[in-house]
N, C-alpha and C positions, 0 to 999 in steps of 0.2 A: 378511344379503343387503346387494348391493352394484348400485351403478348403475355403468352404462358412462359413461364424462366424457372429456373431452379434457386427459389427464393428462400431461404431456410424458413419465413417466417407464416409461406405461403401464400404471398401475395403475388400478382401478378405483375410484371415489369410495363409499366407505362411505354408508348409505342413511340415517344420522342427519344425518352432512354437509350431505350434500341440503337435506334438512330445515329443519336449523337454517340454512342461505342463506336457502334459501327464507323462513321466518321473519324473516328480518332485513328481507330484500327487501319483504315484507308490511307491516312496521314503517315503515317509512321512507314508502310508498308514505300509510299513515295516517295519518303526520304533515304529509306534503306535501298529502294532502286539508285535513286540519283548517286550516295555519297559511297557504296559499296564497291563500283568498280575502281575509284579514286582509293580506297583502301587498298585494293587487291592489285592495283598499278603500286601504288611503292611497294607493297610484300617483295612483288615480282621485282620491282630497283634492287629492294635489298639485299634478295639472295643473288642477283648480277653485278653489286659491287663488292660481296664477301666473295663470291668465284673470280671477281679480277684482282683482290685485291691477295688471292691465294697464290692465283699464279702468275703475277708479276710479285713478288713480295721484293725480290733483289734490283727491279727495276727503277729508273731515276724516278724524282717525284713529279717533273714534268710529265712524263710519259704517261705515270700513273694518272693523273689528274685527266689526258687527254683520253684515255682508256673509260672512266669513268664519266664522262663528257657524252661519251659518244655513248655509252650504253646508255646515258639520262634523253640522250635525242632520239634514240630507237624506241624509246616508250615517250617520246614526248611529254617529259617529267619538266620545269620549268628551272632548272640545275644553270648556273652558273658560275663560270671560270673559279669568282671567288668565293661562291658559295663551301667548295671544297676544304676540307683541311686536313694537310697532312702532316704526320705526326712521327718522333720516334723514342718515346719514350722508352729507357730502359733498352734501347736498342732492338725494341721491337716494333714493327709497323703500325699506324694505326690510321685511320681515313674516317675522318668523319665528316658529316652535310648537311645541311637546314636548307629545306624548300618550302616553300608554301602555293597551296593549290587555292585558286578561289571559285567554289563552285555557285548561280546563283537561282535557288527554288523559289522563285518566283517571288514571291514577297520578301525575299529577306535573301542573304548573299551570306555565305559564309565563308572565314577563311581557315583551310586548314593545314595547319603547319607540321610538318617530316623530319624527322633528323635521325634518319639512316648512316650506320657507323660499320665500321668492319677492322677486324685486326690482324697481323699476320701470323702463324703459330710458332 
C-alpha cells in the first residue's frame, strides 16, 4: 500500500515511510514536552536571580547567597550553597551558578547542565 505524497518524481510514498516519519516526529514532540518545562524553569530562575542581584547589590555575600537559594527552592531547582559563586571583579557584583537536572526519558537519562549568572550594574 502506498500513500500519495508530494514527491518531485511523481511517485507515491510507501506507507512504512510515512509511519516511520510520523513516529520520529512524535518522538521529537515527546522529548520537547518532557524537556521544555525544565528549560522554562531555568529561564524563570535566571530572571529571578538577576532581580535579586539588582535589588541587593549592596547586601553581604551571605545574605545574597541565601536569597538566591531561596529562589531556587521556590522553583524546586537543585542548587546547593557551594553552587553559588559570588565575586566582585573591578568592584562590581557578579553571581554565577551551576547546577544539573536529570530527566529520565524512558530508555535514556539526560543530564541537563545550566549556568545562570547575573551582574549588578
